N, C-alpha and C positions, 0 to 999 in steps of 0.2 A: 301649634296655636299661636294665635294673634295675640298680638301685644294687650296687655291690659290697658283699657284706657281709663287712667288716674283720674280720681277726685278731683276738684278743686281746692283745695287747702285755705284753711281759716288759719290765719296768722297775725295776731292783733301787736304783737312786739317788734322792736327794733333790732338788729344784728349788728357788730362792731367788731373790725378784725384789730388783734392783736399786731402790734407793730414789728414783734421780733419774728415773724414767720418762717420768713426766710431762714435767718439763723435756727430756728428749730428742724425745719426741714433738714439742712446740712448735718447737723448736729444727729437727728436721728438715723439717719441714714448710715454712718459711721458708726453708731451705739447698736444698730440692729445686727451688721455685718460683723463686728466684732464678739456680739454674742450670739453668733452661729445660724441666724435666720435665713440666710439665703443658702445655707449649707445643700449641698444636693439631696442627701439624705432626707431632707424634710420637703422637696420639690415634687414629691410623685401625685399627692392626694390632698387636695385639688390642686390644678395648677394655678396658684394667686400668690404665691411668693418669692417670684424672682425679682430681681432690681427692677427691672420696666415696672412689672404688675403695682410694686411698692409706691414706687413713686407715682404712677396713674393714680393709683386709690387718692394719695396725698391725704394720710393719714395726721399731721401737722397743721393741714389747715384746717380739720374738726377742732383741737384743741385748741390753734387761733382763735377760732369763731366762738369758741364755748367758754373761750377766758380770755376775753379782750384786754383785761386793766393786770393778766401776772408778768412780773420782768423777767427778763429773758431767760436767766438760771431755773426761774420757777416755770416757765414755759417748757424749757427743756428735761425738767422733769417729770411733768402731767405729760407729755407727750412719750417719753420711755415708758410709764406705765401703762398707758393706753395703750401703746403698740405690743407690749408684753400679754397683754389680756386678748389683745385681737390677734394674736399671733394662736395662743390658745384656743381662741373659741372656731379660727379660721382652719387651723392645720395641725397642731399639738396634738389635742383629744382625739380630734376626728382620725386621726392614723389608726387607732386602735379599734375603729369601727369595721376596718375591713375585715379584720380577724374576728369580731365580736366579741372582743375581749373586755369586757365589761369589768371585770376582776382585775386584770392588769390596770385599765384607765384609774380605776378607784383607789389602787394602791399609790402611781404615780400622783395623783390629788395628797394624799396623806404626806408623801416625800416633801412637793412643793410646800405645805404648810410647815415643814421642820423650819425651811429659810425665813419664816415670817415671825420670831419670838418674841414675844410679849416685852420683853426687857429690852428689844432694839437692837441688842449687842450681836457679832458675828459669832457663827457656830462654827466648828473643826469639821464640817460639813464639804466635800468635794464636789460643787456641781457638774451636771456629766450632759447635760443638755442644755438648748438655748432658754427656757423657762425657767431652769433652776437658777443659771448665771445669771439670767437678768433679775430674781428674785434676791439673789446676794448682793447685785450690784447695788442693787437700790432703797434696799428696804434699811441698811444703817443711817443712811443718810437722811433720809425721810423721816424714821421714827426717832432721830436727835431732836426735833422740834415739839412732840408730840407728850401730853401727857399720857400717861397709862389705858386712860378712860378710852380717851383719841384713839391710841394705840389697837385696843381691842375691837371698838367700833370700826377702823381701817381692815384690822384681820378679818372680822366679823365678814364684811362686806364681800372680801375676797374670798373667802370661804362660801359664801353665798354664790357668788358668780360660779366657781368650779363645780360646786354640786348642782348649781342650774345647769352649766352646759352637761353634766353627767346623765343629766334626768333628761337632757333632749337626746345625747345619743342612745338613752336606752328607748326612747318614744319615737326614734326616726323611722324606723319600719312599721310599727304600729301606734300613730300619730293617734293623739287624744281627738275625741269626737265632742267634748265640753267644754264650752267657748267660758264658761266660769273658770274651771280647772286650769284653760289655759293661761287666760290671764293671771290668775296667781303666778302660775309658773315662768311666765315672762318677765316678770319682774324679776325673775332670779337670773338666768340664763344671758337676758338681756346687757348684765353689767351696769346698768345706769346706777342702781345703788352707790356701786364705789365710785362713780362718777361724781355724784354727789357728796360723798363723805371725801373725796380728794380736793374739790372745790375748797373746802374749808384751808387747806394746806398754807393758799396764797391770801384769804382772808382772815385768818385767827380761827381759833377753836369756839365752836359753839357751846354754851353753857348747857349743863344739863336739864336747867328748868324748862329750855327753850326745847330741844331736841324731846323731850316727853310732853309736850303740847299735841295733843289732836290736830290741832290747825295747820301745826309746823308738817307733822305728816301726813298731813292731808297733802300740804303743797309739795312734799317732795314726792308723794306716790302719784301725783297729776302730772308732774317733771318727768318723772320716769315712763308711767304709761303712755304720755303723748310721743315721747322720742321713738320708743318700741311701737307702737301701733304707726308712726308713718313711715318708720323704716318697713316694717311690715308692708306695707303697701308699696312704697318704691321698689322693694327688694324682692318681691314676688315673683315677676317676670324670671328673673337671673335665677330663683330657686326652684322655679319648675324646670327649667332647661338643665338645671343642677341634679335633680331629683331628691331635693332635702326639700322642698313645700311642705312637708308633711306638718312641721309645725310653725307654719304661719299662721298668723291672726286672718288673715285672708282666707287662706285654705280651710281653717278649723270653721271658720263664720260658713264657708259657703257648703260644705257637707253638712254641718250643724243644721242649717236651715234649708237644704236643698235649692240653693240659689244658685246663678250663674255667676262667671269670675266677676263681671260689672256689678252686678248688686249686691255680690258679696262685699267688695270693694266699698261701696258707698256705706255698707252698713259699719263697715269699720272707720270710716271716715266719720260719720253721725258717732261714735264711741272717741275717736278721736278729737272732734271739736271739744265736745263736753269736757273731756280732759283740759283741752287748753283755755277752757271757759273755768273751769274751777281753778286753775294755775293764774289767770288773769285778776280774780278776785280775793288771791289769797294772802296778799300785801296788807289789805284793810284788816284781815283777821289775826295774822300772827303778833306776838309781843313784838315791839318797836325795834329791838336789837334783831330781829330776823329779818328786819322788810329789808336791807340790803342784799341778806342773800338770797330770798326769796326775789328780789326783782333780778338778781344776777341768773337765778334759774330760769326765769323769763326769756332773758336776752340769749343764757345757752340755749334754749329750746330753738331760738331766731336763728341762732347760728349752726343749729344740727340740720335744720332745713336746709338753711343758704348752701352748707356742706355736701347734701345730698344731691342737690343741683349742680353742682360743680366737678364733683367728685367723677373720675373714670370707673370708680368700682363697681355701677350698677347701669353702667352703659348706656347712659343718660344724658351727660353731659356733651355739649357741643363742641363740634369740632373745632372752632374759632376759641375755646375756653383752652380745649386740652392741648392746641398748638402753641400757646401761649410760653415764652422763655419762662424756666424754673430755678435759676440760679439766683445767687446772693443779690438782692437788691432789684428784684426783676416785677416782686409781689405786686407792686402799685401799678405795673402796666395793666394789669388785666384785672385784679380785685376792685379795686377802689373806683376805675374805670365803669360808670353807668351803675354805680353800685347802690346808692340811694332809689335808683328807678327798679333796680332789680328787688329790693326791698318791699317797692310799693306795690310792684305785683305779686308779692308771696301775699301781703295783707288783704288786696282786695279779692 
């Protein structure tokens, strides 16, 4: 099949790069290795978590572009959490798919949640795999600055993501054909609800009165949907090649509406544009104390778009970009050079 001709994306927001990105790269590489994420037993399916593939994906760049104001320690923490969930989504739970062992996958999710107790205190549990080690390593320190209600929201967001991945595994071999059902499920297995909750860790806990406001929930949902739908379009070709495109919004739209690939991508992009516009209108609708957070969601969305164009994860970053040095102190050599022009391209 030929390459999907991606539509032109509507992006009215600016993205910024966190200056601590190089430190985060060095930190998370060592951390992932210490957690065991590069161990041979987890590299069989799919072939995506070797050291080389990990560096090429450049997950820390995603976090640096979506959390531009986090300090160095916070950026390391947020990067570690996201890498743990990426590992779950990419490699860990899908290992159960090989044997169609949904029961064992569900049991593993239940065990993972034991490492996130509401009181935030360590438990006498011995982690036996990379994700359990990651949760045990990260949770106590993360929870220390959180109120019980905030911890509950955080834990619920992780649970929602894990249950979403289980749903995705169940439906990979008989994908949904209803676009509305898909969009609802995509909010779960995409993990962006977790991203939104974790963003508060650097900015401060939002008041319950804000969280309950419909306008605020609409803004968060718009952010989640926009990142997810953009990712569906960008990752579609790769997922087709891997045989995992059944639960991609482009593929669901193609089958549901009887369209070709290009027209299906155009429909998804129309939905994406509508969600971006909803997020653009959100600061005027939310309470004043939520404006800064919603503005950060806008910047994070722009950063996500930027990362998708720079990472080697989707096979579309330029050789020039990927060939630049990636050691400490080198990020400015290729990220800031021409950065404003790149943002203008995204907005045009």
